[in-house]
C-alpha positions as CSV (number, residue, x, y, z in Angstrom):
1,X,-64.2,-101.9,202.2
2,X,-65.4,-104.4,200.5
3,X,-67.7,-104.1,196.9
4,X,-70.7,-104.4,199.2
5,X,-69.6,-101.2,200.9
6,X,-68.8,-103.3,204.0
7,X,-66.1,-103.8,206.1
8,X,-63.8,-107.3,207.4
9,X,-63.0,-106.9,211.1
10,X,-61.0,-108.6,213.1
11,X,-59.6,-106.8,216.8
12,X,-56.2,-106.8,217.8
13,X,-54.9,-106.8,221.9
14,X,-52.0,-106.3,223.4
15,X,-50.7,-104.8,226.6
16,X,-48.6,-102.0,226.9
17,X,-45.4,-99.9,226.8
18,X,-44.1,-103.9,225.7
19,X,-46.0,-105.2,224.2
20,X,-45.2,-108.1,224.2
21,X,-48.3,-110.1,224.7
22,X,-50.2,-109.7,221.5
23,X,-54.0,-111.9,220.7
24,X,-55.9,-110.9,217.9
25,X,-59.7,-111.9,217.0
26,X,-60.6,-114.2,214.2
27,X,-62.3,-111.4,211.2
28,X,-65.8,-111.3,210.5
29,X,-66.6,-111.1,207.0
30,X,-68.9,-108.6,206.1
31,X,-70.1,-106.4,208.6
32,X,-70.1,-102.7,210.7
33,X,-71.7,-104.9,214.2
34,X,-69.2,-108.5,214.4
35,X,-69.9,-110.2,217.6
36,X,-66.3,-111.7,218.5
37,X,-67.6,-113.3,221.3
38,X,-63.7,-115.0,222.0
39,X,-61.2,-114.5,225.3
40,X,-57.3,-114.5,225.8
41,X,-55.6,-114.4,228.8
42,X,-52.6,-111.9,229.5
43,X,-50.2,-112.7,232.3
44,X,-49.5,-109.8,234.5
45,X,-48.5,-109.3,238.2
46,X,-50.5,-107.5,240.5
47,X,-47.6,-105.1,241.1
48,X,-47.4,-103.8,237.8
49,X,-50.3,-103.5,237.3
50,X,-50.6,-100.1,237.6
51,X,-48.0,-99.4,235.3
52,X,-49.3,-101.1,232.4
53,X,-52.8,-99.9,229.8
54,X,-54.7,-103.7,227.8
55,X,-54.6,-101.8,224.2
56,X,-57.6,-102.4,221.2
57,X,-57.2,-101.8,217.9
58,X,-60.1,-102.8,215.3
59,X,-58.5,-103.2,211.9
60,X,-60.6,-103.9,208.6
61,X,-59.2,-106.8,206.7
62,X,-58.2,-106.3,203.4
63,X,-56.9,-109.0,201.4
64,X,-54.5,-107.6,198.5
65,X,-53.3,-104.3,200.6
66,X,-52.8,-103.1,204.1
67,X,-55.1,-103.8,207.1
68,X,-56.8,-100.4,207.2
69,X,-57.6,-99.0,211.0
70,X,-60.7,-98.5,212.5
71,X,-59.6,-97.3,215.7
72,X,-58.3,-97.8,218.4
73,X,-59.4,-98.1,222.8
74,X,-56.7,-97.8,224.7
75,X,-58.1,-98.9,228.5
76,X,-55.1,-97.7,231.6
77,X,-55.3,-100.6,234.0
78,X,-54.3,-98.2,237.0
79,X,-58.1,-96.6,236.3
80,X,-59.7,-100.3,236.2
81,X,-61.1,-101.6,239.1
82,X,-60.7,-105.2,239.5
83,X,-63.0,-105.9,242.3
84,X,-65.9,-105.6,240.2
85,X,-67.1,-108.4,237.1
86,X,-65.7,-105.3,234.9
87,X,-68.2,-105.6,231.3
88,X,-68.7,-101.8,229.4
89,X,-69.4,-100.2,226.1
90,X,-66.7,-98.3,224.9
91,X,-66.0,-95.1,222.3
92,X,-63.3,-96.0,219.7
93,X,-61.3,-93.7,219.6
94,X,-59.5,-92.3,216.0
95,X,-56.8,-94.1,215.5
96,X,-54.3,-91.8,214.9
97,X,-53.5,-88.2,216.5
98,X,-54.1,-85.7,213.2
99,X,-57.3,-87.7,212.8
100,X,-60.9,-86.0,212.8
101,X,-61.9,-87.1,216.1
102,X,-65.8,-85.7,216.4
103,X,-66.7,-88.6,213.6
104,X,-67.7,-91.8,215.1
105,X,-65.6,-94.8,214.7
106,X,-68.0,-97.3,216.9
107,X,-67.7,-98.8,219.8
108,X,-66.5,-102.3,221.3
109,X,-68.1,-104.4,223.9
110,X,-65.5,-106.2,226.7
111,X,-66.1,-107.8,229.7
112,X,-62.0,-108.0,232.2
113,X,-61.3,-110.0,235.1
114,X,-58.2,-110.3,237.5
115,X,-57.5,-113.0,239.6
116,X,-54.3,-112.6,241.8
117,X,-53.7,-116.1,242.4
118,X,-53.0,-115.9,238.9
119,X,-51.7,-112.9,237.9
120,X,-54.2,-113.2,234.7
121,X,-56.7,-110.8,233.4
122,X,-58.7,-112.5,231.1
123,X,-60.3,-110.0,228.2
124,X,-63.6,-111.2,226.7
125,X,-64.1,-110.1,223.5
126,X,-67.8,-109.9,223.5
127,X,-68.9,-107.4,220.2
128,X,-69.3,-104.0,218.5
129,X,-71.7,-101.9,216.6
130,X,-71.8,-99.8,214.5
131,X,-68.2,-99.3,212.6
132,X,-67.3,-96.7,210.2
133,X,-66.6,-98.1,206.6
134,X,-63.7,-97.9,205.6
135,X,-62.5,-97.1,201.6
136,X,-59.0,-98.6,200.4
137,X,-56.9,-95.9,201.0
138,X,-57.7,-96.2,205.5
139,X,-59.9,-93.8,205.2
140,X,-64.2,-93.1,205.7
141,X,-64.5,-90.8,202.6
142,X,-65.3,-91.3,198.9
143,X,-63.1,-92.3,196.4
144,X,-63.5,-90.6,193.0
145,X,-61.2,-91.9,189.8
146,X,-61.0,-89.5,186.8
147,X,-59.6,-91.3,183.6
148,X,-58.4,-88.8,180.9
149,X,-56.6,-90.8,177.4
């Protein structure tokens, strides 16, 4: 988290289980409701779609330490109706199994298109909203320092 209480979010995308095709959006500085409007293309044969999962991971960029994971979304492609244009909002899930899932981490808006002749899935990350503020340690709580001498 920046000193002003904002985050510098960006989104990483990949196709699982291989994870070889990867993309990421540009960092949106000082923003908990970023507008990305970035499009990426993945090559997947139609007969392979049912075995693949599209993963979105939202990070908070940190210049001096490891980037913090804000939340993620895993979308099994066998659950997607590619006969229709997909434009939707989804809740972000906690980045780790042990994370409290009661708190809202934010939402992500994306669109998907599949072109069977070329075997291309086009993913547009449109925006995110209500992203949770992240502190230096990657949590959303407050940080207290006690100095003694």
